[in-house]
Biopython code that builds the backbone (N, CA, C, O; Angstrom):
import numpy as np
from Bio.PDB.StructureBuilder import StructureBuilder

atoms = [
    (1, "MET", "N", (4.509, 12.183, 14.721)),
    (1, "MET", "CA", (4.742, 11.082, 14.007)),
    (1, "MET", "C", (3.682, 10.129, 14.501)),
    (1, "MET", "O", (3.588, 10.039, 15.725)),
    (2, "ALA", "N", (2.890, 9.421, 13.783)),
    (2, "ALA", "CA", (1.889, 8.511, 14.170)),
    (2, "ALA", "C", (2.045, 7.089, 13.495)),
    (2, "ALA", "O", (1.728, 7.038, 12.307)),
    (3, "PRO", "N", (2.450, 6.039, 14.040)),
    (3, "PRO", "CA", (2.662, 4.843, 13.459)),
    (3, "PRO", "C", (1.334, 4.242, 12.933)),
    (3, "PRO", "O", (0.270, 4.590, 13.446)),
    (4, "SER", "N", (1.376, 3.335, 11.908)),
    (4, "SER", "CA", (0.172, 2.614, 11.521)),
    (4, "SER", "C", (0.379, 1.134, 11.346)),
    (4, "SER", "O", (1.524, 0.682, 11.332)),
    (5, "LEU", "N", (-0.628, 0.390, 11.216)),
    (5, "LEU", "CA", (-0.541, -1.100, 10.970)),
    (5, "LEU", "C", (-1.109, -1.252, 9.583)),
    (5, "LEU", "O", (-2.182, -0.758, 9.236)),
    (6, "ASN", "N", (-0.239, -2.040, 8.739)),
    (6, "ASN", "CA", (-0.674, -2.320, 7.370)),
    (6, "ASN", "C", (-0.717, -3.832, 7.108)),
    (6, "ASN", "O", (0.102, -4.600, 7.612)),
    (7, "ALA", "N", (-1.661, -4.204, 6.334)),
    (7, "ALA", "CA", (-1.782, -5.585, 5.716)),
    (7, "ALA", "C", (-2.038, -5.557, 4.259)),
    (7, "ALA", "O", (-2.826, -4.704, 3.852)),
    (8, "GLU", "N", (-1.464, -6.401, 3.378)),
    (8, "GLU", "CA", (-1.734, -6.452, 2.040)),
    (8, "GLU", "C", (-1.750, -7.761, 1.535)),
    (8, "GLU", "O", (-0.805, -8.501, 1.808)),
    (9, "GLY", "N", (-2.735, -8.183, 0.800)),
    (9, "GLY", "CA", (-2.819, -9.451, 0.044)),
    (9, "GLY", "C", (-2.706, -9.198, -1.412)),
    (9, "GLY", "O", (-3.381, -8.333, -1.970)),
    (10, "ARG", "N", (-1.766, -10.028, -2.086)),
    (10, "ARG", "CA", (-1.443, -9.818, -3.518)),
    (10, "ARG", "C", (-1.704, -11.052, -4.352)),
    (10, "ARG", "O", (-1.447, -12.181, -3.934)),
    (11, "TYR", "N", (-2.260, -10.788, -5.635)),
    (11, "TYR", "CA", (-2.409, -11.929, -6.518)),
    (11, "TYR", "C", (-1.682, -11.464, -7.852)),
    (11, "TYR", "O", (-2.063, -10.505, -8.524)),
    (12, "TYR", "N", (-0.632, -12.229, -8.137)),
    (12, "TYR", "CA", (0.149, -11.854, -9.452)),
    (12, "TYR", "C", (-0.607, -12.713, -10.548)),
    (12, "TYR", "O", (-0.741, -13.933, -10.461)),
    (13, "TYR", "N", (-1.054, -11.985, -11.527)),
    (13, "TYR", "CA", (-2.002, -12.692, -12.473)),
    (13, "TYR", "C", (-1.191, -12.863, -13.912)),
    (13, "TYR", "O", (-1.751, -13.484, -14.815)),
    (14, "ASN", "N", (0.035, -12.346, -14.103)),
    (14, "ASN", "CA", (0.606, -12.597, -15.432)),
    (14, "ASN", "C", (2.049, -13.102, -15.315)),
    (14, "ASN", "O", (2.901, -12.777, -16.142)),
    (15, "LEU", "N", (2.288, -13.845, -14.350)),
    (15, "LEU", "CA", (3.783, -14.486, -14.129)),
    (15, "LEU", "C", (4.077, -15.428, -15.160)),
    (15, "LEU", "O", (5.133, -15.358, -15.789)),
    (16, "GLU", "N", (3.126, -16.396, -15.399)),
    (16, "GLU", "CA", (3.332, -17.466, -16.497)),
    (16, "GLU", "C", (3.522, -16.901, -17.762)),
    (16, "GLU", "O", (4.358, -17.451, -18.479)),
    (17, "LYS", "N", (2.830, -15.758, -18.264)),
    (17, "LYS", "CA", (2.919, -15.125, -19.524)),
    (17, "LYS", "C", (4.260, -14.378, -19.651)),
    (17, "LYS", "O", (4.865, -14.312, -20.721)),
    (18, "ARG", "N", (4.712, -13.797, -18.459)),
    (18, "ARG", "CA", (6.007, -13.063, -18.591)),
    (18, "ARG", "C", (7.159, -14.186, -18.614)),
    (18, "ARG", "O", (8.182, -13.917, -19.245)),
    (19, "GLU", "N", (7.062, -15.331, -18.015)),
    (19, "GLU", "CA", (8.018, -16.348, -18.150)),
    (19, "GLU", "C", (8.023, -16.898, -19.592)),
    (19, "GLU", "O", (9.091, -17.127, -20.160)),
    (20, "ALA", "N", (6.911, -17.095, -20.143)),
    (20, "ALA", "CA", (6.802, -17.551, -21.534)),
    (20, "ALA", "C", (7.585, -16.663, -22.558)),
    (20, "ALA", "O", (8.264, -17.097, -23.489)),
    (21, "LYS", "N", (7.394, -15.436, -22.257)),
    (21, "LYS", "CA", (8.078, -14.424, -23.246)),
    (21, "LYS", "C", (9.453, -14.104, -22.943)),
    (21, "LYS", "O", (10.071, -13.254, -23.583)),
    (22, "GLY", "N", (10.014, -14.842, -21.864)),
    (22, "GLY", "CA", (11.438, -14.631, -21.452)),
    (22, "GLY", "C", (11.612, -13.246, -20.781)),
    (22, "GLY", "O", (12.734, -12.741, -20.820)),
    (23, "LEU", "N", (10.707, -12.660, -20.233)),
    (23, "LEU", "CA", (10.824, -11.331, -19.507)),
    (23, "LEU", "C", (11.609, -11.547, -18.077)),
    (23, "LEU", "O", (11.870, -12.681, -17.676)),
    (24, "ASN", "N", (11.910, -10.542, -17.454)),
    (24, "ASN", "CA", (12.635, -10.561, -16.179)),
    (24, "ASN", "C", (11.606, -10.903, -15.144)),
    (24, "ASN", "O", (10.629, -10.164, -15.021)),
    (25, "MET", "N", (11.743, -11.931, -14.415)),
    (25, "MET", "CA", (10.958, -12.452, -13.430)),
    (25, "MET", "C", (11.564, -12.254, -11.912)),
    (25, "MET", "O", (10.899, -12.551, -10.919)),
    (26, "LYS", "N", (12.765, -11.774, -11.848)),
    (26, "LYS", "CA", (13.382, -11.531, -10.693)),
    (26, "LYS", "C", (12.448, -10.639, -9.588)),
    (26, "LYS", "O", (11.805, -9.634, -9.890)),
    (27, "ASN", "N", (12.523, -11.212, -8.315)),
    (27, "ASN", "CA", (11.692, -10.525, -7.350)),
    (27, "ASN", "C", (10.248, -10.342, -7.624)),
    (27, "ASN", "O", (9.677, -9.357, -7.154)),
    (28, "ASN", "N", (9.594, -11.230, -8.362)),
    (28, "ASN", "CA", (8.159, -11.104, -8.641)),
    (28, "ASN", "C", (7.898, -9.985, -9.527)),
    (28, "ASN", "O", (6.898, -9.312, -9.276)),
    (29, "SER", "N", (8.626, -9.665, -10.527)),
    (29, "SER", "CA", (8.315, -8.693, -11.422)),
    (29, "SER", "C", (7.064, -9.075, -12.209)),
    (29, "SER", "O", (7.030, -10.089, -12.907)),
    (30, "GLY", "N", (6.040, -8.234, -12.077)),
    (30, "GLY", "CA", (4.973, -8.668, -12.902)),
    (30, "GLY", "C", (3.697, -7.717, -12.388)),
    (30, "GLY", "O", (3.833, -6.901, -11.477)),
    (31, "ASN", "N", (2.575, -7.911, -13.021)),
    (31, "ASN", "CA", (1.306, -7.238, -12.611)),
    (31, "ASN", "C", (0.692, -7.956, -11.494)),
    (31, "ASN", "O", (0.850, -9.173, -11.411)),
    (32, "PHE", "N", (0.011, -7.317, -10.636)),
    (32, "PHE", "CA", (-0.829, -7.963, -9.666)),
    (32, "PHE", "C", (-1.946, -6.990, -9.198)),
    (32, "PHE", "O", (-1.928, -5.777, -9.405)),
    (33, "VAL", "N", (-2.924, -7.673, -8.540)),
    (33, "VAL", "CA", (-4.030, -6.854, -7.822)),
    (33, "VAL", "C", (-3.857, -7.163, -6.417)),
    (33, "VAL", "O", (-3.308, -8.209, -6.071)),
    (34, "SER", "N", (-4.310, -6.281, -5.560)),
    (34, "SER", "CA", (-4.011, -6.400, -4.133)),
    (34, "SER", "C", (-5.191, -5.685, -3.434)),
    (34, "SER", "O", (-5.867, -4.808, -3.971)),
    (35, "LEU", "N", (-5.367, -6.158, -2.166)),
    (35, "LEU", "CA", (-6.285, -5.590, -1.162)),
    (35, "LEU", "C", (-5.419, -5.013, -0.055)),
    (35, "LEU", "O", (-4.675, -5.787, 0.547)),
    (36, "LYS", "N", (-5.446, -3.770, 0.258)),
    (36, "LYS", "CA", (-4.627, -3.010, 1.235)),
    (36, "LYS", "C", (-5.603, -2.660, 2.356)),
    (36, "LYS", "O", (-6.705, -2.148, 2.160)),
    (37, "ALA", "N", (-5.089, -2.986, 3.564)),
    (37, "ALA", "CA", (-5.938, -2.477, 4.671)),
    (37, "ALA", "C", (-4.857, -1.723, 5.672)),
    (37, "ALA", "O", (-3.737, -2.193, 5.876)),
    (38, "GLN", "N", (-5.268, -0.655, 6.191)),
    (38, "GLN", "CA", (-4.399, 0.191, 7.097)),
    (38, "GLN", "C", (-5.090, 0.731, 8.119)),
    (38, "GLN", "O", (-6.222, 1.162, 7.899)),
    (39, "TYR", "N", (-4.543, 0.796, 9.367)),
    (39, "TYR", "CA", (-5.096, 1.417, 10.527)),
    (39, "TYR", "C", (-4.087, 2.403, 11.083)),
    (39, "TYR", "O", (-2.933, 2.075, 11.358)),
    (40, "TYR", "N", (-4.573, 3.628, 11.235)),
    (40, "TYR", "CA", (-3.892, 4.713, 11.841)),
    (40, "TYR", "C", (-4.400, 4.853, 13.260)),
    (40, "TYR", "O", (-5.621, 4.960, 13.374)),
    (41, "GLY", "N", (-3.751, 4.869, 14.233)),
    (41, "GLY", "CA", (-4.232, 4.938, 15.592)),
    (41, "GLY", "C", (-3.482, 6.062, 16.403)),
    (41, "GLY", "O", (-2.521, 6.682, 15.948)),
    (42, "ASN", "N", (-3.999, 6.248, 17.591)),
    (42, "ASN", "CA", (-3.356, 7.343, 18.427)),
    (42, "ASN", "C", (-2.359, 6.606, 19.432)),
    (42, "ASN", "O", (-1.858, 7.216, 20.377)),
    (43, "PHE", "N", (-2.120, 5.377, 19.199)),
    (43, "PHE", "CA", (-1.109, 4.645, 20.008)),
    (43, "PHE", "C", (0.217, 4.987, 19.659)),
    (43, "PHE", "O", (0.406, 5.151, 18.454)),
    (44, "ALA", "N", (1.147, 5.130, 20.391)),
    (44, "ALA", "CA", (2.662, 5.399, 20.243)),
    (44, "ALA", "C", (2.838, 6.592, 19.487)),
    (44, "ALA", "O", (3.765, 6.635, 18.678)),
    (45, "THR", "N", (2.056, 7.595, 19.639)),
    (45, "THR", "CA", (2.090, 8.819, 18.847)),
    (45, "THR", "C", (3.325, 9.747, 19.405)),
    (45, "THR", "O", (3.378, 9.985, 20.612)),
    (46, "ILE", "N", (4.222, 10.218, 18.593)),
    (46, "ILE", "CA", (5.317, 11.062, 18.958)),
    (46, "ILE", "C", (5.092, 12.388, 18.432)),
    (46, "ILE", "O", (5.080, 12.521, 17.208)),
    (47, "THR", "N", (4.913, 13.385, 19.177)),
    (47, "THR", "CA", (4.681, 14.708, 18.795)),
    (47, "THR", "C", (5.312, 15.842, 19.675)),
    (47, "THR", "O", (5.629, 15.557, 20.830)),
    (48, "SER", "N", (5.494, 16.992, 19.243)),
    (48, "SER", "CA", (6.085, 17.975, 20.058)),
    (48, "SER", "C", (4.927, 19.063, 20.324)),
    (48, "SER", "O", (5.146, 20.063, 21.008)),
    (49, "VAL", "N", (3.867, 18.833, 19.822)),
    (49, "VAL", "CA", (2.693, 19.711, 20.001)),
    (49, "VAL", "C", (1.830, 19.112, 21.071)),
    (49, "VAL", "O", (1.487, 17.930, 21.032)),
    (50, "GLU", "N", (1.465, 19.979, 22.076)),
    (50, "GLU", "CA", (0.613, 19.487, 23.187)),
    (50, "GLU", "C", (-0.887, 19.375, 22.617)),
    (50, "GLU", "O", (-1.311, 20.191, 21.798)),
    (51, "LYS", "N", (-1.597, 18.397, 23.064)),
    (51, "LYS", "CA", (-2.959, 18.202, 22.687)),
    (51, "LYS", "C", (-3.205, 17.986, 21.241)),
    (51, "LYS", "O", (-4.264, 18.348, 20.727)),
    (52, "SER", "N", (-2.249, 17.401, 20.562)),
    (52, "SER", "CA", (-2.401, 17.021, 19.162)),
    (52, "SER", "C", (-3.395, 15.908, 19.032)),
    (52, "SER", "O", (-3.453, 15.025, 19.887)),
    (53, "LEU", "N", (-4.169, 15.930, 17.994)),
    (53, "LEU", "CA", (-5.203, 14.899, 17.805)),
    (53, "LEU", "C", (-4.910, 14.009, 16.648)),
    (53, "LEU", "O", (-4.893, 14.502, 15.520)),
    (54, "ILE", "N", (-4.696, 12.836, 16.814)),
    (54, "ILE", "CA", (-4.551, 11.780, 15.943)),
    (54, "ILE", "C", (-5.786, 10.953, 15.976)),
    (54, "ILE", "O", (-6.072, 10.338, 17.003)),
    (55, "ARG", "N", (-6.578, 10.896, 14.857)),
    (55, "ARG", "CA", (-7.793, 10.276, 14.840)),
    (55, "ARG", "C", (-7.581, 8.730, 14.553)),
    (55, "ARG", "O", (-6.710, 8.424, 13.740)),
    (56, "ASN", "N", (-8.257, 7.829, 15.115)),
    (56, "ASN", "CA", (-8.272, 6.397, 14.719)),
    (56, "ASN", "C", (-8.973, 6.330, 13.428)),
    (56, "ASN", "O", (-10.132, 6.725, 13.302)),
    (57, "GLN", "N", (-8.246, 5.807, 12.421)),
    (57, "GLN", "CA", (-8.738, 5.710, 11.103)),
    (57, "GLN", "C", (-8.504, 4.276, 10.491)),
    (57, "GLN", "O", (-7.422, 3.729, 10.702)),
    (58, "PHE", "N", (-9.390, 3.700, 9.805)),
    (58, "PHE", "CA", (-9.250, 2.455, 9.062)),
    (58, "PHE", "C", (-9.387, 2.780, 7.666)),
    (58, "PHE", "O", (-10.288, 3.545, 7.322)),
    (59, "THR", "N", (-8.543, 2.252, 6.771)),
    (59, "THR", "CA", (-8.760, 2.403, 5.294)),
    (59, "THR", "C", (-8.713, 1.043, 4.751)),
    (59, "THR", "O", (-8.071, 0.160, 5.322)),
    (60, "ILE", "N", (-9.454, 0.815, 3.528)),
    (60, "ILE", "CA", (-9.312, -0.400, 2.769)),
    (60, "ILE", "C", (-9.425, -0.027, 1.333)),
    (60, "ILE", "O", (-10.272, 0.789, 0.968)),
    (61, "ALA", "N", (-8.554, -0.628, 0.466)),
    (61, "ALA", "CA", (-8.633, -0.373, -0.955)),
    (61, "ALA", "C", (-8.146, -1.480, -1.832)),
    (61, "ALA", "O", (-7.033, -1.986, -1.694)),
    (62, "PRO", "N", (-8.995, -1.832, -2.720)),
    (62, "PRO", "CA", (-8.425, -2.776, -3.739)),
    (62, "PRO", "C", (-7.601, -1.952, -4.727)),
    (62, "PRO", "O", (-7.951, -0.823, -5.068)),
    (63, "MET", "N", (-6.448, -2.576, -5.196)),
    (63, "MET", "CA", (-5.576, -1.875, -6.098)),
    (63, "MET", "C", (-5.046, -2.617, -7.229)),
    (63, "MET", "O", (-4.818, -3.817, -7.075)),
    (64, "TRP", "N", (-4.815, -2.045, -8.369)),
    (64, "TRP", "CA", (-4.143, -2.653, -9.464)),
    (64, "TRP", "C", (-2.679, -2.092, -9.613)),
    (64, "TRP", "O", (-2.472, -0.884, -9.734)),
    (65, "ASN", "N", (-1.724, -2.985, -9.599)),
    (65, "ASN", "CA", (-0.350, -2.645, -9.482)),
    (65, "ASN", "C", (0.617, -3.410, -10.525)),
    (65, "ASN", "O", (0.320, -4.472, -11.073)),
    (66, "PHE", "N", (1.795, -2.714, -10.703)),
    (66, "PHE", "CA", (2.883, -3.500, -11.255)),
    (66, "PHE", "C", (4.220, -3.175, -10.634)),
    (66, "PHE", "O", (4.511, -2.080, -10.155)),
    (67, "SER", "N", (4.997, -4.227, -10.689)),
    (67, "SER", "CA", (6.215, -4.242, -10.112)),
    (67, "SER", "C", (7.333, -4.637, -11.106)),
    (67, "SER", "O", (7.239, -5.644, -11.808)),
    (68, "ARG", "N", (8.335, -3.847, -11.133)),
    (68, "ARG", "CA", (9.418, -4.096, -12.100)),
    (68, "ARG", "C", (10.825, -3.921, -11.390)),
    (68, "ARG", "O", (10.930, -3.185, -10.409)),
    (69, "ASN", "N", (11.885, -4.605, -11.903)),
    (69, "ASN", "CA", (13.214, -4.326, -11.553)),
    (69, "ASN", "C", (13.963, -3.468, -12.545)),
    (69, "ASN", "O", (13.539, -3.323, -13.692)),
    (70, "PHE", "N", (15.078, -2.896, -12.111)),
    (70, "PHE", "CA", (15.958, -2.148, -13.003)),
    (70, "PHE", "C", (16.970, -3.287, -13.540)),
    (70, "PHE", "O", (17.928, -3.662, -12.865)),
    (71, "GLY", "N", (16.685, -3.765, -14.733)),
    (71, "GLY", "CA", (17.752, -4.765, -15.331)),
    (71, "GLY", "C", (17.648, -5.851, -14.298)),
    (71, "GLY", "O", (16.654, -6.111, -13.621)),
    (72, "LYS", "N", (18.970, -6.526, -14.271)),
    (72, "LYS", "CA", (19.099, -7.789, -13.330)),
    (72, "LYS", "C", (19.457, -7.440, -11.882)),
    (72, "LYS", "O", (19.848, -8.334, -11.132)),
    (73, "SER", "N", (19.336, -6.127, -11.444)),
    (73, "SER", "CA", (19.796, -5.725, -10.118)),
    (73, "SER", "C", (18.616, -5.843, -9.143)),
    (73, "SER", "O", (17.465, -6.096, -9.500)),
    (74, "ASN", "N", (19.028, -5.628, -7.833)),
    (74, "ASN", "CA", (17.911, -5.732, -6.842)),
    (74, "ASN", "C", (17.067, -4.481, -6.651)),
    (74, "ASN", "O", (16.154, -4.456, -5.826)),
    (75, "PHE", "N", (17.376, -3.459, -7.410)),
    (75, "PHE", "CA", (16.608, -2.167, -7.378)),
    (75, "PHE", "C", (15.479, -2.380, -8.091)),
    (75, "PHE", "O", (15.560, -3.083, -9.098)),
    (76, "GLY", "N", (14.131, -1.774, -7.674)),
    (76, "GLY", "CA", (13.057, -1.941, -8.456)),
    (76, "GLY", "C", (12.025, -0.856, -7.949)),
    (76, "GLY", "O", (12.276, -0.109, -7.004)),
    (77, "PHE", "N", (10.895, -0.837, -8.631)),
    (77, "PHE", "CA", (9.806, 0.069, -8.288)),
    (77, "PHE", "C", (8.484, -0.675, -8.422)),
    (77, "PHE", "O", (8.383, -1.726, -9.054)),
    (78, "GLU", "N", (7.448, -0.056, -7.777)),
    (78, "GLU", "CA", (6.129, -0.516, -7.828)),
    (78, "GLU", "C", (5.246, 0.755, -8.093)),
    (78, "GLU", "O", (5.554, 1.851, -7.626)),
    (79, "TRP", "N", (4.096, 0.543, -8.891)),
    (79, "TRP", "CA", (3.366, 1.609, -9.079)),
    (79, "TRP", "C", (1.885, 1.024, -8.988)),
    (79, "TRP", "O", (1.655, -0.086, -9.469)),
    (80, "GLY", "N", (0.905, 1.752, -8.386)),
    (80, "GLY", "CA", (-0.483, 1.177, -8.159)),
    (80, "GLY", "C", (-1.434, 2.305, -8.069)),
    (80, "GLY", "O", (-1.090, 3.423, -7.683)),
    (81, "ILE", "N", (-2.730, 1.972, -8.459)),
    (81, "ILE", "CA", (-3.790, 2.915, -8.404)),
    (81, "ILE", "C", (-4.990, 2.051, -7.903)),
    (81, "ILE", "O", (-4.998, 0.857, -8.203)),
    (82, "GLY", "N", (-5.910, 2.529, -7.229)),
    (82, "GLY", "CA", (-7.142, 1.882, -6.701)),
    (82, "GLY", "C", (-8.388, 2.800, -6.389)),
    (82, "GLY", "O", (-8.556, 3.949, -6.799)),
    (83, "ALA", "N", (-9.169, 2.114, -5.637)),
    (83, "ALA", "CA", (-10.373, 2.891, -5.183)),
    (83, "ALA", "C", (-10.500, 2.439, -3.648)),
    (83, "ALA", "O", (-10.479, 1.243, -3.361)),
    (84, "GLY", "N", (-10.618, 3.341, -2.767)),
    (84, "GLY", "CA", (-10.608, 2.933, -1.362)),
    (84, "GLY", "C", (-11.828, 3.733, -0.678)),
    (84, "GLY", "O", (-12.531, 4.599, -1.200)),
    (85, "TYR", "N", (-11.896, 3.188, 0.689)),
    (85, "TYR", "CA", (-12.926, 3.705, 1.562)),
    (85, "TYR", "C", (-12.124, 3.865, 2.824)),
    (85, "TYR", "O", (-11.222, 3.091, 3.145)),
    (86, "SER", "N", (-12.510, 4.931, 3.532)),
    (86, "SER", "CA", (-11.859, 5.281, 4.857)),
    (86, "SER", "C", (-12.933, 5.640, 5.820)),
    (86, "SER", "O", (-13.929, 6.241, 5.416)),
    (87, "VAL", "N", (-12.790, 5.299, 7.104)),
    (87, "VAL", "CA", (-13.624, 5.566, 8.154)),
    (87, "VAL", "C", (-12.714, 6.081, 9.278)),
    (87, "VAL", "O", (-11.742, 5.423, 9.646)),
    (88, "SER", "N", (-13.025, 7.215, 9.796)),
    (88, "SER", "CA", (-12.396, 7.899, 10.938)),
    (88, "SER", "C", (-13.353, 7.909, 12.216)),
    (88, "SER", "O", (-14.503, 8.347, 12.188)),
    (89, "PHE", "N", (-12.777, 7.410, 13.252)),
    (89, "PHE", "CA", (-13.480, 7.276, 14.467)),
    (89, "PHE", "C", (-13.227, 8.306, 15.483)),
    (89, "PHE", "O", (-12.066, 8.569, 15.794)),
    (90, "GLN", "N", (-14.220, 8.909, 16.023)),
    (90, "GLN", "CA", (-14.149, 9.898, 17.103)),
    (90, "GLN", "C", (-14.923, 9.331, 18.311)),
    (90, "GLN", "O", (-15.514, 8.255, 18.220)),
    (91, "LYS", "N", (-14.917, 10.057, 19.435)),
    (91, "LYS", "CA", (-15.683, 9.619, 20.551)),
    (91, "LYS", "C", (-17.220, 9.667, 20.298)),
    (91, "LYS", "O", (-17.930, 8.709, 20.605)),
    (92, "ASP", "N", (-17.701, 10.753, 19.755)),
    (92, "ASP", "CA", (-19.024, 11.070, 19.422)),
    (92, "ASP", "C", (-19.652, 10.746, 18.055)),
    (92, "ASP", "O", (-20.867, 10.651, 17.885)),
    (93, "TYR", "N", (-18.716, 10.583, 17.084)),
    (93, "TYR", "CA", (-19.145, 10.331, 15.720)),
    (93, "TYR", "C", (-18.060, 9.646, 14.916)),
    (93, "TYR", "O", (-16.914, 9.542, 15.353)),
    (94, "SER", "N", (-18.452, 9.158, 13.683)),
    (94, "SER", "CA", (-17.521, 8.813, 12.841)),
    (94, "SER", "C", (-17.757, 9.356, 11.434)),
    (94, "SER", "O", (-18.881, 9.658, 11.033)),
    (95, "ASN", "N", (-16.577, 9.471, 10.657)),
    (95, "ASN", "CA", (-16.662, 10.188, 9.369)),
    (95, "ASN", "C", (-16.115, 9.182, 8.384)),
    (95, "ASN", "O", (-15.095, 8.543, 8.642)),
    (96, "SER", "N", (-16.797, 9.035, 7.241)),
    (96, "SER", "CA", (-16.297, 8.043, 6.218)),
    (96, "SER", "C", (-16.115, 8.859, 4.861)),
    (96, "SER", "O", (-16.763, 9.884, 4.647)),
    (97, "LYS", "N", (-15.244, 8.369, 4.013)),
    (97, "LYS", "CA", (-15.140, 8.954, 2.705)),
    (97, "LYS", "C", (-14.546, 7.999, 1.734)),
    (97, "LYS", "O", (-13.934, 6.992, 2.090)),
    (98, "PHE", "N", (-14.758, 8.370, 0.403)),
    (98, "PHE", "CA", (-14.145, 7.469, -0.617)),
    (98, "PHE", "C", (-12.956, 8.387, -1.168)),
    (98, "PHE", "O", (-12.992, 9.617, -1.190)),
    (99, "PHE", "N", (-11.836, 7.543, -1.633)),
    (99, "PHE", "CA", (-10.709, 8.204, -2.031)),
    (99, "PHE", "C", (-10.010, 7.333, -3.080)),
    (99, "PHE", "O", (-10.341, 6.158, -3.236)),
    (100, "ILE", "N", (-9.043, 7.913, -3.797)),
    (100, "ILE", "CA", (-8.247, 7.101, -4.831)),
    (100, "ILE", "C", (-6.894, 7.177, -4.453)),
    (100, "ILE", "O", (-6.222, 8.204, -4.547)),
    (101, "PRO", "N", (-6.422, 5.910, -3.953)),
    (101, "PRO", "CA", (-4.972, 5.730, -3.674)),
    (101, "PRO", "C", (-4.060, 5.610, -4.789)),
    (101, "PRO", "O", (-4.367, 4.943, -5.777)),
    (102, "LEU", "N", (-2.926, 6.233, -4.689)),
    (102, "LEU", "CA", (-1.875, 6.228, -5.618)),
    (102, "LEU", "C", (-0.696, 5.735, -4.819)),
    (102, "LEU", "O", (-0.487, 6.251, -3.721)),
    (103, "ASP", "N", (0.105, 4.766, -5.279)),
    (103, "ASP", "CA", (1.262, 4.291, -4.798)),
    (103, "ASP", "C", (2.442, 4.328, -5.796)),
    (103, "ASP", "O", (2.322, 3.957, -6.964)),
    (104, "PHE", "N", (3.562, 4.787, -5.276)),
    (104, "PHE", "CA", (4.689, 4.704, -6.119)),
    (104, "PHE", "C", (5.859, 4.425, -5.263)),
    (104, "PHE", "O", (6.165, 5.343, -4.501)),
    (105, "THR", "N", (6.583, 3.348, -5.224)),
    (105, "THR", "CA", (7.631, 2.929, -4.460)),
    (105, "THR", "C", (8.807, 2.549, -5.037)),
    (105, "THR", "O", (8.706, 1.716, -5.937)),
    (106, "PHE", "N", (10.036, 2.992, -4.718)),
    (106, "PHE", "CA", (11.414, 2.516, -5.126)),
    (106, "PHE", "C", (11.910, 1.602, -4.000)),
    (106, "PHE", "O", (11.705, 1.890, -2.821)),
    (107, "SER", "N", (12.509, 0.591, -4.346)),
    (107, "SER", "CA", (13.056, -0.329, -3.310)),
    (107, "SER", "C", (14.399, -1.080, -3.732)),
    (107, "SER", "O", (14.772, -1.150, -4.903)),
    (108, "TYR", "N", (15.037, -1.597, -2.722)),
    (108, "TYR", "CA", (16.174, -2.437, -2.851)),
    (108, "TYR", "C", (15.832, -3.651, -2.103)),
    (108, "TYR", "O", (15.538, -3.672, -0.908)),
    (109, "LYS", "N", (15.895, -4.738, -2.951)),
    (109, "LYS", "CA", (15.430, -6.105, -2.225)),
    (109, "LYS", "C", (16.647, -6.957, -1.924)),
    (109, "LYS", "O", (17.427, -7.294, -2.814)),
    (110, "LEU", "N", (16.800, -7.310, -0.614)),
    (110, "LEU", "CA", (17.976, -8.058, -0.163)),
    (110, "LEU", "C", (17.982, -9.444, -0.622)),
    (110, "LEU", "O", (18.911, -10.191, -0.318)),
]
sb = StructureBuilder()
sb.init_structure("model")
sb.init_model(0)
sb.init_chain("A")
sb.init_seg("    ")
for serial, (resi, resn, name, xyz) in enumerate(atoms, 1):
    if name == "N":
        sb.init_residue(resn, " ", resi, " ")
    sb.init_atom(name, np.array(xyz, "f"), 0.0, 1.0, " ", f" {name:<3s}", serial, name[0])
structure = sb.get_structure()
């Protein structure tokens, strides 16, 4: 198991339109764009395999997402797609790649 650090900024661009149509606005239901950044490191790694290698890796991805609730409940889901860039750091070299992130999350908001 390897922990990671995450940060995400969001801009909800259609909340006023949803409100004008009388649609569900609970828990920020609406469309948004975001910028996600994530760092995977070899700090605090938990493993049962000796000499396992967790690479230091940084990813960044602009995303298009939407968030909805199931009726008037606190249960909801988010779906998103984007384009990202990842850099993996080693002692002697670094490796970078382009990727397409997909997010799908079910949640319960307190």
